N, C-alpha and C positions, 0 to 999 in steps of 0.2 A: 306415496306418489312415485311413479317411475318415469324415466325419461327414455324415449326411443330416438336413436340417432340413425339417420339414413346410412346405408352401406357406403356410399361415396364419401360421406362426411367422416364416418369412423375410420375409413382408410386413410384419409388426410390427417386425422388426429394421430393415428398410430405412426404414420410415416414421419410427421414432423417431430413427434416426441421421440421416436426411435433414433432418428439421425443424430439428434443432439446427445442423447444418452449413450449411443454407440461411440461417439467422439470422446465423451468424457471417460468412458471405460478405456478407450484406446490410449488417451493421455495418461491414465492412471497406471496402465499395465506395461507400457514400454520401459518404464523404470525397472520393473521386475525382470522383464525379458533380457535386459542388458546388465543385470546385476554383476556378472563376472567381470565385464569390462569397466563398469562404473567403480567397482571396488579397487581396480588398479589405477584409475584416473584420479580419484578423489581421496585416496589414502596412500601412505608411504609404500613404495615399491617392494619393500622387504617385509611387509606386514603379514603376508601369507593368509592363513585361514581367518585370522582376526579381522582382516580387511573385508572379507566376504561376509562374515558374521555382522560386522558393523554396517555394511551396506544393506543386508537383510533387515537389520534393526531399523534403519532409516526407512526402508520399504514398509516395515510393519508400523512405524510411527504414523504414516499416512492413514493406516487402517484404524489405529487407536483413537485418533481425533475425529473419526467419522461420526460417532454418536454426538459429539459437541456440535458438529455441523448440522446434524439432524435436529437438535434442539433449537439452534439459532434460526435456520432456514425453515424448519417446520413451523415455528411460531410465525414467521413472516408469511409463509404460505397460507396459514389459516386466518391471518388478519387481512393481508392485502391481495391475496389470490395466488393461484398455482402458476399462472403464466409468467408473471414478472419475476417471481422468485427463482424459477429455474432458468430464466434468462440470465439472472445475476450469477448463479452458480456456474453457468457455462463460461461466462467471461472470466471469472476467477480461475477456473480450471485451465482454460486455454492459455491465459496470461502466465500462470505459474509454470506450466509445462514448457512453454517457449523459453522462459527465463532459465530453467534448468539447463537448457542447451547452450546458454551463454556463459555459464559459470566456468572460469578457468580451472585447470586441474591443480592437484596438490603440488606438483612440481613448480607451478607458477605463483600461487598465493598461499601455499601451506594449509594450515588447519582452517583457514577461512573458507576453503572450498567445501568440505563436508558440512560445515555449519550452515552455509548459505543453502546448500542442497536440502538439508534437513528442514530449514524454515520454509522453503518452497514446497517441499513434500507435505508439510503440515497444512499449507494453504490448499493444496490439492485435496487432502483428506477432508477438510472442512467443506470444500465445494461439493465433493461427491456425496458427503453426508446430507446435503440438501437437494441433490439432483434426483436420485432414484425415487424417493417418496413422492416428489412432485410429479414425475413422469407417470409412475404407476397409478397415482390417485387421479391424475388428469384423464388417462385412458379409461380407467374403471368407471369414472363418473360420466363418461360418454357412452359406455357400452351397454347394450341391452342385458337385462338381468340373466337370461338363460344362456348367454354367451360370454359372460364376464371372464371366465377362466381362459377361454380361447383367445379373446382379444388382448387381455393383459399378458398372455404368454409371449406375444410378439415383442413386448418390452423386455421380457426375460431373455430373449435371444441376444439382446444387444451386448450383454456382458461378455458372452462367449465370442460373438462376432467382433467385438472390440479387441479381444485377445487375438483372434484370427487376423484382423487387420494389422495389429502391431507386429505379429510374427511375419506376415507377408511383406510388409514394408522393410523390416530389418533384414530379412533374407535377400530381398531384391537389391538393396543398397550394398550389402556385404558381398554378394556375388559379383557385382559390377566393380567394386573397389578393390577387392582382395583383402586378406587378413590384416596386413600391416597398416595400410591406409585407413581401413575401417576402424582399427583399434587405437590409432594415434590420438594425441591429446585433442586436436581439433579435427579429428577424422569423421568418417561417415556415420558413426554411432550417434552423433549429435543431430543428424538430419531429421530423424523421426520426431524429435522434440520441436525442431523449427517448423516442420510441416504442420504441426498442430494449429498454428495461428490461422492458416488458410482454411482448414476444416472448420474451425470455430466461427470464422466470419460467415461462411456459407450457412452454417447451422443457425446463427443469429438471424440472418435474413429470412430464413424459413420460419423460425419461431415468432418473429415479429408479426407475421401475418395470421397467427393463430388467435382464436377467440378464447375467452375464459370458459372454464368448466360450467355447464348449465346448472348443476346442483349448487355450486358455490355462488353463481350469479343470483340464483333464486334466494338463497340465504341472505346474501348481501342486500338485495332489494327489499327484503322483509325486515332488515335490521337484526337478524338473528345470528350473525357471525360471532365467534368467540372473541371476547376482549382480553382474555388471559388463557391461551391454549395450554400453556405449561401447567398451570394450576388445575385446570379442568382435566388434563390428561393424567396427571400423576398425583393430584391432591384428592381426587375422588376414589374411594376404596374400590368400587366395582370396576372402574375403568383401569385403574392401576393393576388390578388383578389380571385383566385381559392383557395388559402390556407384559406382565411377567409370564403369563401362560404362552403368549406368542413367542417370547424369547426362549424360554427353557423347554417348551414343548414342540417347537418347530424350527425357529430360525437358527438357533445355536447349532443344531445338528446339520441343518442345511448348509450353513457356512463352512463347516469343516469338510463336508463332502465335496463342496464346490472347489475349495482351494487344494484339497488333496488330489482330486481327479484331474486338475489342470495344472496348477502351479507346482505342487510338490512332485507330480509325475514328471514334468519337464525338467525340474531341477535335479531330481534323482537320476534320470536317464543321462543327463549331461555331466553332473559332478561326481556321481557315485559309479555309474556304469561306464562313464567316459566315452559316450557316443559322440561322434564328431558334431561340431556346432551346427552346421547347416542341416545335416541329416536328423539330428535330434529335434530341430524345429519343424522340419518338413513332416516328420511322422506325427507331430502335434497338429499340424495343419490338416492332414488327411483325417485324423480322428475327429477333429472339431467339425470338419466339413460333413462327415457322415452322420455325426450325432446331433448337430444343431436342429434339424427338422423335428426332433422328438420333443423339444420344448413345447412346440405348438400341439403335437400329438397328445402329450400328457395334460396340457392346458385344456384341450378339447375334452379329454376323458374326464377331467375333474368336474366339468359342467354336468356330466352324465352320471358319474358314480360317486362324486364327492372328492374333496381335496386330501383328506386325512390319510387314507390308506395308501394312496400313491406315494406321498411323501415318506410315510413310515417304511414302506417296502424298499424305497431307495436307500434309506439309512441302514436298514438291516442288511441289504446286499453289500454295502461298503464294509460294514463291521465284519462280515463273514469272509469276504474275499480279498481284502487289501493285502494281507500278509502273503497269501499264496501268489497273488499277482506280482508283487514286488520281489518275491523270492525267485520267480521265473525271470524277471528282469536281470537279476544278479547272475543266475545260472546261465542264461542264454548269451550273456556278454562276457563271460569269464573265459579267458584264453585256455585255462586248464581243462575246460569241458569240451573244447573243440575236437571233433573227430576227423575233420577234413585235413588232408595233407597240405603242407606248405608248398606254395607255387614258387619254386626256386628261381624261375626265370624272371619273375616280377618282384622278388624280394630284394630291396635295395638298402645298402648301408652308405650313408653320406660320409664325406670327408669330415674329419674333426676340425672345427673352427674355433679359434680362440678370440675372446673379446675382453678388453680391459674394462674392469668395473668403473663406472662413471664416478662413484663416490669415493672409492678406495682404489687408487691406481697401483697398489701393490697386490691386488687381487685379480686373478685372471680366470674367466669362466670358459671352460672347454666344452663345447656342445657337439653332440653327434646324434643324428636321427637315423633310426632303423625302421623301415616300412616292411613289416612281415605280411606278405600276401598269401592268401589261401586259394585253393582251387575252386572254391564256391564263390569267389569274388570278394570276400571280406578282406579288409586291410587293417591290421592293428599297428599303429605307429607309436614308437617309443622314442622320446627325446631325452637323452641322458646328458646331464650337466655336471661336470666335475669342477671343483674349485681349487685353484692353485694359489698358494701364498708365496710371493717371491720376495727376495731380500730387499730390492729397491725398485723404484719405478723404471719402466723401460726408457733407456736414455735416447734411443733413436726413434723419434715419433713418426718417422716416415718408413720404418721397416714394415715389410709386408708379411714377414715370418718371424717366429721366435724359435729358439732351440734351447734345450736344457738336457742335463744328464740325470738319469735315474737308475736305481738298482733294478737289475733284471728280475722280474717277478718269479721266474722259475729257478734261477740260480743267483743266490745272494752274493756271490763273489764276483759276478760280472756286472758291467754297467752298459746301459744303452743310451744313445743320443736320440732324443725325440725332437722332430721338426714339425711345427704346427703353422698352418695358415692363420694369419692375423686379420681380423675384421676391424675396420676403422670404426671407432665409437664417436668420433668427432667430425665426421664428414670429410676427412682428409683424403687426398689422393696418395695412396701408398706406393712406394717404389718396389716393383716386383723383384728387383735384384738384391735388395737389402735384407739382411738377417740380423736379428738382435739376440745376443746371448743373455739368458736370465738364469738366476740361481733360485731353484725351488726349495723353500724351507719346509713346506708341508703340503699335503694334499688332503682334500676332504675324505673322511673315513667312509662315507656313504654318499654316492652321487644322488642328485635329485632326478627322478624319472617322471616325466609327464607322458600320460597315455591318451591317445585319441583313436577311437575305433570307428571304422566305416563298416557297417554290418552287411552281411550277405542278404540277398533278396528275401529268402524265407524268414529269417529272423526279424528283418526289418518290418515285414507285414504282420508277423506275430505280435510285435510290440505295438504297431498301429491298432490292431484288433483289441489288445488289452487296454490301451489308453481309451479307445472308443467305448469299451465296456464301462470304464470309470466315468466317462463323460455322460454315458447313458444314465448312470446313477444321478449325476448332476441334473439332468433334464427332469428326472422324476421328482426330485426334492425342490427344484427351483421353478419348474414350469408352472405349477399351480399356486405358488406361495404369494404372488402379488394379489390375486383374487382373494385368497384366504385372509390376508392382512386387511385388505380394504373392507371386507365384510365383518371384521371384528369391531370396528370403531365407527362412531357417528361422524357425519360429514363435517361438522363445524370444528372438530379437533382431529380429523383423520390424518392430515399431513404430519402433524406432530406425533400423534400416538403411534402410527405405524412406522415412522422413520426411525424412532429411537430403538425399538427392539431389533429392527432389521439391521441397523448399522452396528449395534453391539454384537449381534449374532454373527454377522458377516465380517465386520471390520475388526473386532477384537478376537473373538473365538476363531473365525475363519482366517482372517488375515495373518494371524500369528502362526499358522501351520508351517510355512516354509522356515521361519526363524526358529520356532521352538523345536520343530522336527530335527533341524540341523544341530541345534544346541544339545538336545537329548543324546544324539549320536556322539557328540564330542565328549560328553560325560562318561560314555561307555569305553572310551579309549584308555588303555593301560600300557605299561611298558611291555608286558607279555603279549598284548593284543593291540598294537598301534592303530589298526583299522577300526577297532571297536565293533559294535553291532550295527550294521547299516540299516537294519529294519526296526531298530528301537524307536526311531522318530514316529513310526506309525501308531504307537500306543496312544499318542495325544489325540489324533482325530478319532481313533476307534473308541477311546474312553469317552470323549465328549458326545459322539454320536450315540453311544450306548445309553448315556444318561438321558439324552433328549428323547430317544426312542421310548424308554420306560415311561417318562412323564407324558409324552404325546399319546401313547397308546391308552393310558389310563384316563387322562383329563380332556383331551381334545374331542370335539364333536365332528362327525362327518357330514353334518347337515349343511347344505348350501343356502346361505341367506340371500334370497333374491331381492329383498327390499332393503336397500342401504341408505335411503333418504330418511335417516332417523337421528 
């Protein structure tokens, strides 16, 4: 038996389902988009790379628990219905996201901060584990058989649009607040988390007006709903075989393609290529904007030519082109490769500013910023920080300058007097006429240099194009997959059966891409090569996608199952 839903009705179904799912993805991804700031707020200030890795691990934890959410909420969805289950997941997601924005930083509550964030992140993961399966199933069970790929592909756009919304909100707030205000403990980076509660309330009001899926309603009226979806999904050999085939033949590869093309790309461009914060996110916004319509294009094509080969081609494209694409990212943003002349008129070296370390007042940080401008409009900014260890704390807390004597670097028999502007670290009003003498015991052997690059117009659009290409792969593997999963499993256990492989493939294999990719690069770092191999992290998604491609090509069928009421 098939169900035909009027166009006006299916549009309402998709709209209501998509709004809520988009908001849940937005909630889930703002954490990843703000990982560099969160690592500084919820971990010790001197933790360095380990703080970023720990933040990425917390980010990944939300993905790892998604399969458990799929089991819990999938079971509820197959017993009590699709509508009320993903209403519950929406409330849990919105509440935990809002709460993350309320957690004080490490400077205020110490290690309780990352622990609380981890707990809330786990709640987020559980909620999202129950959301997607419900929304995709709900739409698919309303859609006409010959347009199931097309209609469910609208749900597929929500993950990328949620990322787009997260990026847009973050850029808007940061642009209006400025870097320091945005990055402060209670700064603007918290606003996207707080905004979530408003979006969730709106979505709940919309979803409350939705009716239950017609297929599930019919099963329920006939008393044929599953009493034990978990047992029927994974206890029966034939169905469990389909679960494994869905995971290892499609969703696992789709997951790593999704997170490489969007999250790993953004992280790589910002943290490895050192592209400036707003520009790195703007180029992601453009790429997402151009690529998003192709979710619907490939969903539509999957109704005509089948789901399998579109997904397999997307995986193959990623396997073959990821390393050349990311090598270009490195080459195009490397200062050594620049052929444009330096624009001396706009190249600026700031005055050296000294700041007393808050934790150790016998340590002084000397910062100087150099903006190297090029004639093509690119600006590469270098912020160099030297550390001075002084014999005793500065006695005059109101002094605006410090001075010390050092050996002349060119003539070891001569001595120079160095005078530095002092920046207040405690909000004091310093006296511009007072100078404090300090005795420097030692200076850091190697200064810390932070690099931030604003790209020229041509390079900027080349990067947009290459990120767009990666997201195009995403649309190929992700656009048809909801319809593919729905057609694998019977109605009475569909929510449970499709949710588990989806969230293992996406949440575990896909969600670990940023963390494992960064970790693999860390393992390649040596004394002789402190930067390591920045492309080594790509072997993880390439390897997983290759395995999935092999299994999918051999074992998946390209046939579209038009009758899913079984």
